[in-house]
C-alpha positions in Angstrom: -7.3 18.2 -11.5 -8.4 15.3 -13.8 -10.0 12.0 -12.9 -10.2 9.2 -15.5 -11.5 5.7 -15.5 -10.7 2.8 -17.9 -13.0 -0.2 -17.9 -11.8 -3.2 -20.0 -9.6 -0.8 -22.0 -12.3 1.8 -22.7 -11.7 5.3 -21.2 -14.6 7.2 -19.7 -15.3 10.0 -17.2 -16.0 8.9 -13.6 -19.7 9.9 -13.8 -20.0 7.6 -16.8 -18.2 4.6 -15.3 -20.6 1.6 -14.7 -19.8 -1.9 -13.3 -22.5 -4.6 -12.9 -23.9 -5.0 -9.4 -23.4 -8.7 -10.0 -19.6 -8.3 -10.3 -17.9 -10.5 -7.7 -15.6 -7.7 -6.7 -18.6 -5.8 -5.5 -20.4 -8.8 -4.1 -17.5 -10.6 -2.3 -14.4 -8.5 -2.6 -13.3 -11.1 -5.1 -10.6 -9.0 -6.7 -6.9 -8.0 -6.6 -5.4 -4.6 -7.1 -2.4 -2.3 -7.1 -1.9 1.4 -6.4 0.7 3.3 -8.4 1.8 6.9 -8.0 3.7 9.2 -10.4 6.8 11.3 -10.0 7.2 14.0 -12.5 4.1 12.6 -14.2 5.7 9.2 -14.8 4.5 6.1 -12.9 7.0 4.8 -10.3 7.8 1.1 -10.4 4.8 0.3 -12.7 6.3 -2.9 -13.9 6.9 -4.1 -10.3 3.4 -3.3 -9.4 1.9 -5.1 -12.4 4.1 -8.1 -11.7 2.8 -8.3 -8.2 -0.8 -7.9 -9.6 -0.2 -11.0 -11.7 1.2 -12.9 -8.7 -1.8 -11.9 -6.6 -4.2 -13.1 -9.3 -2.4 -16.4 -9.5 -2.6 -16.9 -5.7 -6.3 -16.4 -5.7 -6.8 -18.7 -8.8 -7.8 -15.8 -11.0 -6.7 -15.2 -14.6 -5.7 -11.8 -15.8 -8.0 -10.8 -18.6 -5.2 -9.4 -20.8 -1.4 -9.6 -20.9 0.5 -7.4 -18.4 1.9 -5.4 -21.3 -1.7 -4.5 -22.3 -2.5 -3.4 -18.7 0.7 -1.3 -18.7 -0.4 0.5 -21.9 -3.9 1.1 -20.5 -2.4 2.6 -17.3 -0.2 5.0 -19.2 -3.1 6.0 -21.5 -5.3 6.8 -18.5 -2.6 8.8 -16.9 -2.1 10.9 -20.0 -5.8 11.6 -20.4 -6.1 12.6 -16.7 -3.4 15.2 -17.4 -2.5 15.8 -13.7 0.8 17.2 -12.6 1.0 14.1 -10.4 -1.5 11.2 -10.2 -2.1 7.9 -8.6 -3.7 5.0 -10.4 -5.6 2.1 -8.8 -5.5 -1.0 -11.1 -8.1 -3.6 -10.2 -9.0 -7.0 -11.6 -12.2 -8.8 -10.5 -13.2 -12.3 -11.2 -16.1 -10.9 -13.2 -19.9 -11.0 -13.0 -22.1 -14.0 -12.2 -25.1 -15.2 -10.3 -25.3 -14.5 -6.5 -23.4 -17.3 -4.7 -19.9 -18.0 -3.5 -19.1 -20.5 -6.3 -17.8 -18.6 -9.3 -19.3 -19.6 -12.7 -16.9 -21.4 -15.0 -17.6 -18.8 -17.7 -17.0 -15.7 -15.6 -14.9 -13.2 -17.5 -12.5 -11.2 -15.4 -13.1 -7.4 -15.4 -10.3 -4.8 -15.3 -10.7 -1.3 -14.0 -8.2 1.5 -13.8 -9.0 4.6 -11.7 -6.8 7.7 -12.0 -7.0 10.4 -9.4 -5.0 13.6 -8.6 -2.3 12.7 -6.1 -3.1 14.0 -2.7 -0.3 13.6 -0.1 -0.7 13.5 3.7 -0.5 16.8 5.6 3.0 18.2 5.9 2.7 17.9 9.7 2.7 14.1 9.4 6.2 14.3 8.0 7.5 17.2 10.1 6.2 16.0 13.5 5.3 12.4 12.9 2.1 10.6 13.7 0.5 8.5 16.5 -0.6 4.9 15.9 -2.4 2.2 17.9 -2.0 -1.5 17.7 -5.0 -3.7 16.8 -5.2 -7.4 16.9 -7.2 -8.6 13.8 -7.6 -11.1 11.1 -7.3 -10.0 7.5 -9.0 -11.3 4.3 -5.5 -11.6 2.8 -4.6 -14.2 5.5 -6.4 -16.7 3.3 -4.3 -15.8 0.3 -0.8 -15.3 1.6 1.0 -12.4 -0.1 -1.9 -11.4 -2.4 -3.2 -7.9 -2.5 -6.9 -8.6 -2.4 -9.8 -6.1 -2.6 -11.4 -6.9 0.8 -9.9 -4.3 3.2 -12.7 -4.5 5.8 -10.3 -5.4 8.6 -8.1 -2.5 7.8 -11.1 -0.1 7.5 -12.3 -1.0 10.9 -8.8 -0.8 12.4 -8.4 2.7 11.0 -11.8 3.7 12.4 -10.6 2.5 15.8 -7.4 4.6 15.4 -9.3 7.7 14.5 -11.5 7.3 17.6 -8.3 7.1 19.7 -6.9 10.2 18.1 -4.3 8.4 16.1 -3.5 8.5 12.3 -2.7 4.8 11.8 -3.4 1.3 13.1 -0.6 -1.3 13.2 -2.1 -4.8 12.9 -0.9 -7.6 15.1 -1.2 -11.4 14.4 -2.4 -14.0 16.9 1.0 -14.2 18.6 1.1 -10.4 19.1 3.6 -9.7 16.4 3.4 -6.6 14.3 2.4 -7.4 10.7 1.8 -4.1 8.9 -0.3 -0.9 8.9 -3.8 -0.6 7.3 -2.2 0.3 4.0 1.5 0.4 4.7 4.5 -1.6 5.8 6.1 -1.1 9.2 9.8 -0.6 10.1 11.5 -0.2 13.4 15.0 1.1 14.2 16.8 -0.6 17.1 20.0 1.3 17.7 21.8 1.1 14.3 19.7 -1.7 12.9 16.7 -1.3 10.6 14.1 -4.1 11.1 10.8 -5.0 9.3 8.6 -8.1 9.5 9.5 -10.8 7.1 7.3 -11.8 4.2 6.7 -15.3 5.7 4.9 -13.6 8.6 2.0 -13.0 6.2 2.6 -9.4 5.3 2.0 -7.8 1.9 5.6 -7.2 0.7 5.2 -3.6 -0.5 7.1 -2.2 -3.5 8.2 0.9 -1.4 9.2 -1.5 1.4 11.6 -3.3 -1.1 13.1 0.1 -2.2 13.6 1.2 1.4 15.4 -2.0 2.2 17.6 -1.5 -0.9 18.5 2.1 0.0 19.2 1.1 3.6 21.6 -1.7 2.5 23.2 0.7 0.0 23.9 3.1 2.8 25.7 0.4 4.8 23.0 0.0 7.4 22.4 -3.2 9.2 19.0 -4.6 8.0 17.0 -7.5 9.5 13.7 -9.0 8.4 12.4 -10.7 11.5 9.3 -10.8 13.8 8.6 -7.7 15.8 6.6 -8.1 18.9 4.5 -5.3 20.4 7.1 -5.0 23.2 9.9 -4.6 20.7 7.9 -2.0 18.8 7.4 0.1 21.9 11.1 -0.2 22.8 12.4 0.8 19.4 14.3 4.1 19.0 12.4 4.9 15.8 9.3 3.6 14.0 8.1 4.5 10.6 5.6 3.3 8.0 5.9 3.4 4.2 3.6 3.1 1.2 3.5 4.1 -2.4 1.6 7.3 -1.9 2.9 8.3 1.5 6.5 7.3 1.0 7.9 7.3 4.6 6.0 8.7 7.6 7.5 8.7 11.1 5.5 7.2 13.9 6.3 9.0 17.2 3.8 7.3 19.5 2.2 3.9 19.7 -0.7 3.2 22.1 -0.1 6.6 23.7 3.5 5.7 24.5 6.3 7.8 22.9 8.7 6.1 20.5 12.3 7.1 21.3 12.4 10.9 21.8 8.8 11.2 20.6 10.0 13.0 17.4 11.0 11.8 13.9 14.5 10.2 14.2 17.6 10.6 12.1 17.5 7.1 10.5 13.9 7.7 9.3 15.0 11.0 7.8 18.0 9.6 6.2 16.1 6.7 4.6 13.3 8.9 3.4 15.8 11.3 1.8 17.7 8.4 0.2 14.5 6.9 -1.2 13.5 10.2 -2.7 16.8 10.6 -4.4 16.6 7.0 -5.7 13.2 7.6 -7.3 14.2 11.1 -8.6 11.3 12.7 -6.6 10.9 16.3 -7.6 10.7 19.2 -5.2 11.9 19.5 -1.6 11.5 16.7 1.0 8.0 16.9 2.5 9.2 17.8 6.0 11.2 20.8 4.9 
């Protein structure tokens, strides 16, 4: 399995990759990023991810160092050189290096880094039996830059540690009003009878690329879809809950805060949407719960 790094367009092996300790991404989490996975070796929704990267950079007053088309070519080049059957790529842009201090120097030159790793999926048991989750009330670094995918994931890291201590696989983040926002690295959906619900973008979530495709396949299947606030009480009363992300696709959540969701097993709507998503993206191989 191959790993590959591209720094400012120059390919190198991971053990040769070097970034300055004065880079603001390292010092302050002053960066934006995207994670892209492949299907059949081809990156899924790469243009959508890079468009969101550009929006994230704009929202934190950062300029992309090169055109999106150049970034696209660099991602494809790194994937080819990694030569994995399936990969994921993390595309990062930092504000660049400068002296220690919060104020960025006017001449800081943004840095771009692409990391390519072999794709490793969650255990099959997560899809077959579902996972447990806990709810965590927290504030995120992204709250200061609505809708931007920023590099500081400390709140999510700590929430996930709390979930692991509780014997759960995921933490669902709540806002100050007690509404569900998202998971640590995923979006959240609930099923209420025949209606599929997910928190709206204006709630302060990161609108995931996979989330958008799940909404599209749900509507194409004729399902009722709502984007509205989801309180913790509504979450616990849902007939089904699932999370989605680029790498994991769709994972059923069968218990939250030690309370079973619905029948305590993956539900039919979750299965239907996951299967429809995989057909829409031409995912090779059997569905991961089979």
